[in-house]
Backbone as numpy.savetxt, mean C-alpha at the origin, in Angstrom:
# Nx Ny Nz CAx CAy CAz Cx Cy Cz
23.60 8.16 -3.95 24.06 6.84 -4.35 24.93 6.95 -5.60
25.99 6.19 -5.67 26.86 6.24 -6.82 26.29 5.41 -7.95
26.65 5.81 -9.18 26.15 5.09 -10.35 26.66 3.64 -10.31
25.79 2.72 -10.64 26.13 1.31 -10.61 25.63 0.61 -9.36
25.22 1.39 -8.33 24.68 0.81 -7.12 23.22 0.44 -7.33
22.86 -0.74 -6.91 21.46 -1.14 -6.99 20.72 -0.55 -5.80
19.64 0.15 -6.09 18.91 0.84 -5.03 17.41 0.60 -5.15
16.75 0.51 -4.01 15.29 0.45 -3.95 14.83 1.44 -2.89
13.86 2.26 -3.23 13.25 3.16 -2.27 11.83 2.68 -2.02
11.52 2.38 -0.78 10.21 1.86 -0.39 9.39 2.97 0.26
8.16 3.13 -0.19 7.25 4.10 0.39 6.06 3.37 1.00
5.74 3.72 2.24 4.61 3.09 2.92 4.02 4.09 3.89
2.73 4.03 4.12 2.11 4.92 5.10 2.75 4.73 6.48
2.73 3.51 6.97 3.26 3.23 8.30 4.76 3.04 8.29
5.42 3.50 9.36 6.87 3.38 9.48 7.28 2.29 10.46
6.30 1.63 11.06 6.58 0.52 11.96 5.62 -0.62 11.64
5.90 -1.80 12.18 5.16 -3.01 11.81 3.83 -3.08 12.55
2.91 -2.20 12.19 1.60 -2.16 12.84 0.55 -3.00 12.14
0.81 -3.43 10.93 -0.15 -4.22 10.17 0.56 -5.05 9.12
-0.21 -5.83 8.38 0.38 -6.72 7.39 1.15 -5.99 6.31
0.59 -4.90 5.80 1.27 -4.15 4.73 2.61 -3.62 5.21
2.62 -3.03 6.41 3.86 -2.49 6.96 4.88 -3.59 7.21
4.44 -4.73 7.69 5.37 -5.83 7.95 6.04 -6.30 6.65
5.29 -6.37 5.58 5.87 -6.77 4.30 6.84 -5.71 3.81
6.45 -4.44 3.89 7.32 -3.36 3.42 8.63 -3.32 4.20
8.55 -3.42 5.52 9.75 -3.38 6.35 10.59 -4.64 6.14
9.93 -5.80 6.07 10.66 -7.04 5.82 11.38 -7.03 4.49
10.73 -6.44 3.47 11.37 -6.33 2.16 12.60 -5.43 2.23
12.49 -4.31 2.96 13.62 -3.40 3.10 14.80 -4.09 3.76
14.54 -4.80 4.84 15.60 -5.50 5.56 16.21 -6.62 4.70
15.34 -7.36 4.00 15.82 -8.46 3.17 16.68 -7.99 2.02
16.26 -6.90 1.36 17.04 -6.36 0.25 18.38 -5.82 0.73
18.38 -5.15 1.89 19.63 -4.61 2.42 20.60 -5.74 2.75
20.10 -6.84 3.28 20.96 -7.98 3.60 21.54 -8.63 2.34
20.91 -8.41 1.21 21.38 -8.98 -0.06 22.21 -7.98 -0.87
22.62 -6.90 -0.24 23.56 -5.99 -0.88 22.96 -4.80 -1.58
21.65 -4.63 -1.50 21.02 -3.46 -2.12 21.12 -2.27 -1.18
21.24 -1.08 -1.76 21.09 0.15 -1.00 19.60 0.47 -0.94
19.08 0.69 0.27 17.64 0.79 0.47 17.28 2.13 1.11
16.23 2.74 0.59 15.61 3.89 1.22 14.22 3.50 1.69
13.81 4.00 2.84 12.47 3.72 3.36 11.85 5.04 3.81
10.70 5.38 3.21 10.04 6.65 3.49 8.66 6.36 4.07
8.52 6.51 5.39 7.25 6.31 6.04 6.64 7.63 6.46
5.35 7.61 6.78 4.67 8.85 7.14 4.06 8.82 8.52
3.74 7.62 9.00 2.93 7.50 10.21 3.70 6.80 11.32
3.77 7.45 12.50 4.33 6.80 13.67 5.85 6.79 13.72
6.35 6.15 14.78 7.79 6.04 14.99 8.41 5.07 13.99
9.65 5.36 13.62 10.37 4.50 12.68 10.77 3.20 13.36
10.58 2.09 12.66 10.98 0.78 13.18 12.46 0.80 13.52
12.84 0.39 14.73 14.26 0.46 15.13 15.18 -0.37 14.25
14.68 -1.42 13.62 15.52 -2.22 12.73 15.92 -1.44 11.48
15.00 -0.59 11.01 15.33 0.27 9.88 16.30 1.37 10.30
16.06 1.91 11.47 16.86 3.02 11.97 18.32 2.62 12.17
18.55 1.38 12.60 19.91 0.96 12.96 20.67 0.28 11.83
20.00 -0.04 10.72 20.68 -0.79 9.66 21.61 0.13 8.88
22.87 -0.26 8.69 23.84 0.63 8.03 23.56 0.87 6.55
22.82 -0.03 5.90 22.58 0.10 4.46 21.16 0.57 4.14
20.46 1.08 5.14 19.10 1.58 4.92 19.04 3.04 5.37
18.64 3.88 4.46 18.38 5.28 4.79 16.88 5.42 4.98
16.45 5.63 6.21 15.02 5.59 6.51 14.60 6.80 7.33
13.40 7.31 7.03 12.81 8.38 7.81 11.32 8.13 7.96
10.74 8.72 8.99 9.30 8.77 9.15 8.90 10.22 9.38
7.83 10.65 8.76 7.31 11.99 8.99 6.61 12.09 10.34
6.37 10.91 10.94 5.80 10.83 12.29 4.47 11.58 12.41
3.63 11.45 11.40 2.31 12.07 11.41 1.28 11.11 12.02
0.17 11.66 12.43 -0.92 10.85 12.96 -1.87 10.44 11.84
-2.40 9.22 11.94 -3.31 8.76 10.90 -4.71 9.32 11.13
-5.62 8.94 10.25 -6.98 9.50 10.28 -7.74 9.13 11.54
-7.29 8.09 12.26 -7.99 7.67 13.47 -7.61 8.54 14.67
-6.50 9.28 14.56 -6.01 10.04 15.70 -5.87 11.53 15.41
-5.66 11.91 14.17 -5.52 13.33 13.83 -6.89 14.02 13.87
-6.89 15.33 14.04 -8.14 16.07 14.05 -8.81 16.06 12.69
-10.14 16.28 12.68 -10.91 16.22 11.44 -10.41 17.23 10.42
-10.07 18.44 10.87 -9.60 19.46 9.94 -8.31 19.02 9.26
-7.42 18.41 10.04 -6.15 17.95 9.47 -6.38 16.80 8.49
-7.27 15.89 8.83 -7.56 14.76 7.94 -8.13 15.26 6.62
-9.08 16.19 6.69 -9.69 16.73 5.47 -8.66 17.46 4.61
-7.72 18.14 5.26 -6.71 18.91 4.51 -5.85 18.01 3.65
-5.58 16.81 4.11 -4.63 15.97 3.40 -5.25 14.72 2.78
-6.58 14.55 2.87 -7.18 13.28 2.48 -7.16 13.07 0.97
-7.52 14.09 0.21 -7.65 13.91 -1.24 -6.31 13.96 -1.95
-5.50 14.94 -1.59 -4.21 15.12 -2.26 -3.34 15.92 -1.30
-2.23 15.33 -0.87 -1.40 15.92 0.19 -0.04 16.32 -0.39
0.08 17.53 -0.93 1.33 17.93 -1.58 2.52 18.00 -0.63
2.27 18.19 0.67 3.38 18.29 1.63 4.22 17.02 1.63
3.57 15.87 1.76 4.33 14.62 1.76 4.93 14.34 0.39
4.25 14.78 -0.66 4.80 14.62 -2.00 6.13 15.36 -2.14
6.19 16.58 -1.64 7.42 17.36 -1.72 8.51 16.76 -0.85
8.14 16.30 0.34 9.13 15.66 1.22 9.70 14.40 0.57
8.84 13.66 -0.12 9.32 12.44 -0.79 10.22 12.80 -1.96
9.88 13.84 -2.70 10.73 14.29 -3.81 12.11 14.68 -3.30
12.16 15.36 -2.16 13.44 15.74 -1.57 14.24 14.50 -1.14
13.55 13.52 -0.58 14.20 12.28 -0.15 14.82 11.55 -1.34
14.11 11.56 -2.48 14.58 10.84 -3.66 15.80 11.47 -4.32
16.10 12.71 -3.98 17.25 13.37 -4.59 18.56 12.65 -4.28
18.60 11.85 -3.24 19.79 11.09 -2.90 19.93 9.78 -3.65
19.03 9.52 -4.60 19.04 8.24 -5.31 19.04 8.49 -6.82
19.93 7.82 -7.52 20.06 7.96 -8.98 18.86 7.31 -9.67
18.10 8.07 -10.47 16.94 7.48 -11.17 17.31 6.33 -12.10
18.55 6.32 -12.59 18.97 5.26 -13.50 19.26 3.94 -12.77
19.42 4.00 -11.46 19.82 2.82 -10.71 18.85 2.49 -9.57
17.69 3.15 -9.56 16.79 3.03 -8.42 15.38 2.67 -8.87
14.77 1.76 -8.13 13.36 1.44 -8.30 12.61 1.96 -7.08
11.48 2.62 -7.31 10.62 3.07 -6.23 9.50 2.05 -6.06
9.43 1.47 -4.87 8.45 0.42 -4.59 7.44 0.97 -3.58
6.20 1.13 -4.01 5.15 1.70 -3.18 4.26 0.59 -2.63
4.10 0.62 -1.30 3.27 -0.40 -0.64 1.92 0.15 -0.20
1.85 1.42 0.15 0.57 1.99 0.58 0.64 3.50 0.52
-0.42 4.10 -0.05 -0.55 5.56 -0.03 -2.01 5.91 0.22
-2.53 5.39 1.31 -3.96 5.52 1.57 -4.27 6.33 2.82
-3.55 6.09 3.91 -3.89 6.75 5.18 -3.30 8.16 5.28
-2.07 8.34 4.79 -1.43 9.66 4.86 -0.85 10.04 3.50
-0.06 9.16 2.91 0.43 9.44 1.57 -0.74 9.48 0.59
-0.59 10.25 -0.47 -1.61 10.32 -1.51 -0.94 10.22 -2.87
-1.71 10.47 -3.91 -1.15 10.45 -5.26 -0.01 11.44 -5.43
0.07 12.44 -4.55 1.17 13.40 -4.63 2.52 12.71 -4.46
2.59 11.71 -3.60 3.83 10.96 -3.40 4.15 10.09 -4.61
3.12 9.49 -5.20 3.33 8.67 -6.39 3.87 9.52 -7.53
3.30 10.69 -7.71 3.72 11.57 -8.80 5.10 12.18 -8.53
5.47 12.31 -7.27 6.80 12.85 -6.93 7.92 11.94 -7.42
7.59 10.67 -7.65 8.60 9.70 -8.09 8.66 9.56 -9.61
8.03 10.46 -10.34 8.13 10.42 -11.80 9.60 10.55 -12.21
9.98 9.75 -13.19 11.38 9.70 -13.60 12.09 8.48 -13.05
11.46 7.81 -12.07 11.97 6.56 -11.52 11.03 5.42 -11.94
11.55 4.22 -12.16 10.64 3.08 -12.33 9.82 2.90 -11.05
8.51 2.76 -11.19 7.64 2.68 -10.01 6.86 1.36 -10.02
6.95 0.68 -8.90 6.28 -0.61 -8.70 5.32 -0.44 -7.52
4.17 -1.09 -7.60 3.27 -1.09 -6.45 2.84 -2.51 -6.11
2.97 -2.87 -4.83 2.41 -4.12 -4.35 0.97 -3.86 -3.93
0.06 -4.63 -4.47 -1.38 -4.41 -4.26 -1.84 -5.25 -3.06
-1.62 -4.70 -1.87 -1.98 -5.41 -0.65 -3.48 -5.47 -0.44
-4.19 -4.48 -0.92 -5.66 -4.48 -0.90 -6.14 -3.94 -2.25
-7.43 -3.69 -2.37 -7.99 -3.26 -3.65 -8.19 -1.75 -3.72
-7.53 -1.02 -2.81 -7.75 0.41 -2.71 -7.38 1.21 -3.94
-6.51 0.68 -4.79 -6.14 1.41 -6.00 -7.32 1.55 -6.95
-8.26 0.61 -6.90 -9.39 0.64 -7.83 -10.75 0.68 -7.14
-10.81 0.32 -5.86 -12.08 0.26 -5.15 -12.08 1.30 -4.03
-13.04 2.24 -4.01 -13.07 3.28 -2.97 -13.09 2.72 -1.56
-13.72 1.57 -1.37 -13.85 0.98 -0.03 -12.74 -0.02 0.26
-11.81 -0.15 -0.65 -10.54 -0.90 -0.54 -10.65 -2.42 -0.58
-11.83 -3.00 -0.45 -11.88 -4.45 -0.34 -12.98 -5.14 -1.12
-13.68 -4.43 -2.02 -14.85 -5.02 -2.69 -15.74 -5.69 -1.65
-15.94 -4.96 -0.56 -16.71 -5.51 0.56 -17.68 -4.45 1.06
-18.93 -4.86 1.30 -19.96 -3.99 1.83 -19.97 -4.14 3.35
-19.35 -3.17 4.03 -19.25 -3.26 5.49 -20.60 -3.07 6.16
-21.50 -2.30 5.53 -22.81 -2.07 6.12 -23.64 -3.35 6.15
-23.51 -4.18 5.12 -24.29 -5.42 5.03 -23.44 -6.66 5.31
-22.14 -6.45 5.58 -21.21 -7.54 5.88 -21.29 -8.65 4.82
-21.05 -8.21 3.58 -21.08 -9.15 2.46 -20.18 -8.62 1.34
-19.64 -9.51 0.50 -18.85 -9.04 -0.64 -19.68 -8.14 -1.54
-19.04 -7.14 -2.13 -19.74 -6.20 -2.99 -19.51 -6.56 -4.46
-20.58 -6.77 -5.23 -20.43 -7.14 -6.64 -20.41 -5.96 -7.60
-20.52 -4.73 -7.08 -20.70 -3.55 -7.93 -19.36 -3.10 -8.53
-19.45 -2.50 -9.71 -18.26 -1.92 -10.32 -17.94 -0.60 -9.64
-16.70 -0.40 -9.20 -16.34 0.85 -8.53 -16.64 2.07 -9.39
-17.17 3.11 -8.75 -17.52 4.39 -9.36 -18.66 4.29 -10.37
-19.37 3.20 -10.37 -20.58 3.11 -11.20 -21.72 3.84 -10.49
-22.83 4.04 -11.20 -23.98 4.70 -10.59 -24.48 3.92 -9.39
-24.51 2.60 -9.51 -24.96 1.77 -8.39 -24.01 1.88 -7.21
-22.71 2.03 -7.49 -21.72 2.19 -6.43 -21.97 3.50 -5.68
-22.22 4.58 -6.41 -22.51 5.87 -5.77 -23.75 5.79 -4.89
-24.73 5.00 -5.30 -26.02 4.97 -4.60 -26.02 4.05 -3.39
-24.98 3.28 -3.19 -24.99 2.28 -2.11 -24.06 2.70 -0.97
-24.62 2.75 0.24 -23.81 3.06 1.42 -23.18 1.77 1.91
-21.86 1.67 1.83 -21.19 0.41 2.12 -20.07 0.54 3.14
-19.92 1.71 3.76 -18.78 1.94 4.64 -19.15 1.72 6.11
-18.11 1.68 6.94 -18.31 1.56 8.38 -18.79 2.88 8.99
-18.51 3.98 8.31 -18.75 5.30 8.89 -19.93 6.05 8.28
-20.79 5.36 7.54 -21.99 6.00 7.01 -21.74 6.81 5.76
-22.74 7.65 5.41 -22.68 8.39 4.15 -21.55 9.42 4.14
-21.18 9.96 5.28 -20.07 10.92 5.30 -18.77 10.25 4.90
-18.55 9.03 5.42 -17.36 8.29 5.03 -17.41 7.87 3.57
-18.60 7.49 3.11 -18.77 7.11 1.71 -18.43 8.28 0.79
-18.90 9.48 1.13 -18.64 10.66 0.31 -17.14 10.95 0.21
-16.43 10.82 1.33 -14.99 11.06 1.31 -14.26 10.02 0.46
-14.66 8.77 0.61 -14.02 7.70 -0.17 -14.25 7.89 -1.66
-15.47 8.24 -2.03 -15.77 8.42 -3.45 -15.02 9.63 -4.01
-14.91 10.69 -3.22 -14.18 11.87 -3.68 -12.72 11.53 -3.94
-12.12 10.79 -3.03 -10.72 10.43 -3.23 -10.57 9.49 -4.43
-11.51 8.57 -4.60 -11.46 7.66 -5.74 -11.57 8.41 -7.06
-12.37 9.47 -7.09 -12.50 10.28 -8.30 -11.18 11.00 -8.60
-10.54 11.53 -7.55 -9.25 12.20 -7.74 -8.21 11.22 -8.27
-8.12 10.05 -7.64 -7.11 9.06 -8.05 -7.44 8.41 -9.38
-8.74 8.33 -9.70 -9.14 7.64 -10.92 -9.35 8.57 -12.10
-10.58 9.06 -12.33 -10.86 9.86 -13.52 -10.04 11.14 -13.64
-9.63 11.74 -12.52 -8.89 13.00 -12.60 -7.39 12.80 -12.84
-6.76 11.96 -12.02 -5.30 11.80 -12.09 -4.85 10.48 -12.72
-5.74 9.51 -12.84 -5.40 8.20 -13.43 -4.13 7.63 -12.79
-4.15 7.52 -11.48 -2.96 7.10 -10.74 -2.51 5.70 -11.15
-3.44 4.81 -11.47 -3.05 3.45 -11.84 -2.12 3.42 -13.05
-2.21 4.45 -13.89 -1.35 4.51 -15.07 0.07 4.99 -14.75
0.28 5.45 -13.54 1.59 5.97 -13.15 2.62 4.86 -12.95
2.15 3.62 -12.75 3.05 2.54 -12.36 3.55 1.76 -13.57
4.79 1.29 -13.44 5.40 0.47 -14.49 5.17 -1.02 -14.24
4.85 -1.37 -12.99 4.73 -2.79 -12.65 3.84 -2.92 -11.42
2.99 -3.93 -11.42 2.18 -4.26 -10.26 2.60 -5.62 -9.71
2.60 -5.73 -8.39 2.87 -7.00 -7.72 1.60 -7.44 -7.01
1.10 -8.61 -7.35 -0.07 -9.19 -6.69 0.39 -10.13 -5.59
-0.43 -10.27 -4.55 -0.04 -11.11 -3.42 -0.64 -12.51 -3.50
-1.56 -12.73 -4.45 -2.14 -14.06 -4.63 -2.81 -14.13 -5.99
-2.92 -15.33 -6.57 -3.67 -15.47 -7.83 -5.12 -15.04 -7.68
-5.71 -15.28 -6.52 -7.10 -14.89 -6.27 -7.27 -13.38 -6.40
-6.37 -12.63 -5.76 -6.44 -11.17 -5.84 -6.15 -10.67 -7.25
-5.20 -11.30 -7.92 -4.85 -10.88 -9.27 -6.05 -11.01 -10.21
-6.81 -12.08 -10.06 -7.99 -12.29 -10.91 -9.04 -11.20 -10.68
-9.23 -10.78 -9.43 -10.20 -9.73 -9.13 -9.76 -8.40 -9.72
-8.46 -8.15 -9.71 -7.93 -6.88 -10.21 -8.00 -6.75 -11.73
-7.98 -7.86 -12.44 -7.77 -7.84 -13.89 -8.65 -6.85 -14.67
-9.95 -6.74 -14.39 -10.78 -5.83 -15.20 -10.47 -4.35 -15.00
-9.69 -4.01 -13.98 -9.55 -2.62 -13.59 -8.16 -2.03 -13.78
-7.17 -2.84 -14.07 -5.80 -2.35 -14.21 -5.47 -2.08 -15.67
-4.56 -1.13 -15.94 -4.15 -0.88 -17.33 -3.55 -2.15 -17.95
-4.00 -2.49 -19.13 -3.56 -3.73 -19.77 -2.08 -3.71 -20.13
-1.53 -2.52 -20.32 -0.14 -2.42 -20.76 0.87 -2.55 -19.62
0.42 -2.50 -18.37 1.32 -2.54 -17.23 1.70 -3.97 -16.89
2.98 -4.21 -16.69 3.44 -5.56 -16.35 2.96 -5.94 -14.95
2.78 -7.25 -14.75 2.29 -7.75 -13.46 3.07 -8.98 -13.05
3.26 -9.11 -11.74 3.96 -10.26 -11.16 3.19 -10.70 -9.93
3.21 -11.98 -9.64 2.59 -12.49 -8.42 3.69 -12.92 -7.46
3.74 -12.29 -6.29 4.71 -12.64 -5.25 3.95 -12.77 -3.94
3.95 -13.94 -3.37 3.26 -14.14 -2.10 3.99 -13.38 -0.99
3.21 -12.95 0.01 3.81 -12.22 1.12 4.81 -13.10 1.87
5.95 -12.53 2.26 6.93 -13.32 3.01 6.42 -13.65 4.41
6.74 -14.84 4.86 6.38 -15.28 6.21 7.64 -15.80 6.88
7.92 -15.28 8.06 9.13 -15.66 8.79 8.80 -16.80 9.75
9.09 -18.03 9.34 8.80 -19.21 10.17 9.98 -20.17 10.13
10.05 -21.04 11.11 11.06 -22.08 11.13 10.58 -23.25 10.27
11.46 -23.74 9.41 11.11 -24.88 8.58 11.01 -26.14 9.43
9.97 -26.90 9.21 9.77 -28.14 9.94 9.13 -29.15 9.00
8.94 -30.36 9.49 8.30 -31.39 8.67 6.87 -30.98 8.34
6.43 -31.29 7.14 5.10 -30.91 6.70 4.02 -31.57 7.56
3.05 -30.76 7.95 1.88 -31.28 8.66 0.79 -31.55 7.63
0.17 -32.70 7.72 -0.88 -33.06 6.76 -2.20 -32.41 7.20
-2.29 -31.13 6.92 -3.44 -30.35 7.41 -4.75 -30.79 6.78
-4.68 -31.45 5.63 -5.92 -31.87 4.97 -6.68 -32.90 5.79
-6.00 -33.50 6.79 -6.66 -34.49 7.64 -7.14 -33.90 8.96
-6.89 -32.63 9.18 -7.28 -31.99 10.45 -8.71 -31.44 10.36
-9.31 -31.25 11.52 -10.67 -30.71 11.60 -10.68 -29.33 12.26
-9.55 -28.83 12.67 -9.44 -27.51 13.27 -8.45 -26.68 12.45
-8.58 -25.37 12.52 -7.64 -24.52 11.81 -7.29 -23.32 12.67
-6.16 -22.72 12.37 -5.69 -21.52 13.06 -5.82 -20.34 12.12
-6.48 -19.27 12.59 -6.62 -18.05 11.81 -5.73 -16.99 12.42
-4.89 -16.35 11.60 -4.01 -15.29 12.07 -4.41 -13.99 11.39
-4.80 -13.01 12.16 -5.21 -11.73 11.59 -6.26 -11.08 12.47
-6.72 -9.89 12.07 -7.79 -9.22 12.79 -9.08 -10.03 12.63
-9.73 -10.32 13.75 -10.95 -11.13 13.69 -12.13 -10.21 13.38
-12.25 -9.90 12.07 -13.29 -9.01 11.57 -14.07 -9.74 10.48
-15.34 -9.38 10.29 -16.15 -10.08 9.28 -15.53 -10.08 7.88
-14.93 -8.94 7.49 -14.37 -8.83 6.13 -13.17 -9.72 5.92
-12.57 -10.25 7.00 -11.42 -11.14 6.86 -11.83 -12.56 6.48
-13.10 -12.88 6.64 -13.61 -14.16 6.14 -13.45 -15.35 7.06
-13.01 -15.12 8.29 -12.81 -16.28 9.19 -14.13 -16.93 9.57
């Protein structure tokens, strides 16, 4: 990229719109490109979204790796805590972008990307959108999946270590806690970011005790692509529509 060009490089685990986080990341890339920004998109999982692939102002790649639900156990263990391979690939990708004119926007580094990718972007302003609580909570949602109830415990406290709260039992709990220790007390990944983006005031309030006080924060609601119409007075209705995975932790 030439000096003076506004650039954003987006990093996300998924390279196609398979979930809410990926939809926001891809939508942001497309929206920024339409507004004249030069955009990079670095995904790790699955096929690259064709809209990213065909856009003339977006440089996008996917490593096309399998996530933890499909890759073999040995492969998952090799890359779960810290995956230097993707970190190096991301560092190589960033060489095409001027650090003085580029912001690195990270949406997810949980399923395949790890702190190695975050650290590969040192020297660039780094922003993270906090789609879930995974940056500070080992189980990602302050939710006890074993008891199907919100979890009131402080992450990485003694009580947290002693409580089995995952869908996959104590083996899954051990892996989650190990990764949380690497990202937290060992590498202090939360301190790597220059700015955090919250998706709601509710989520921002939950995050407050756990984020570095010196890091700037902004609240930006997730974009929704809908046709504008006359307002419906929903406060008078007795039925509601829920959009999302129909799981207990979603609160429907």
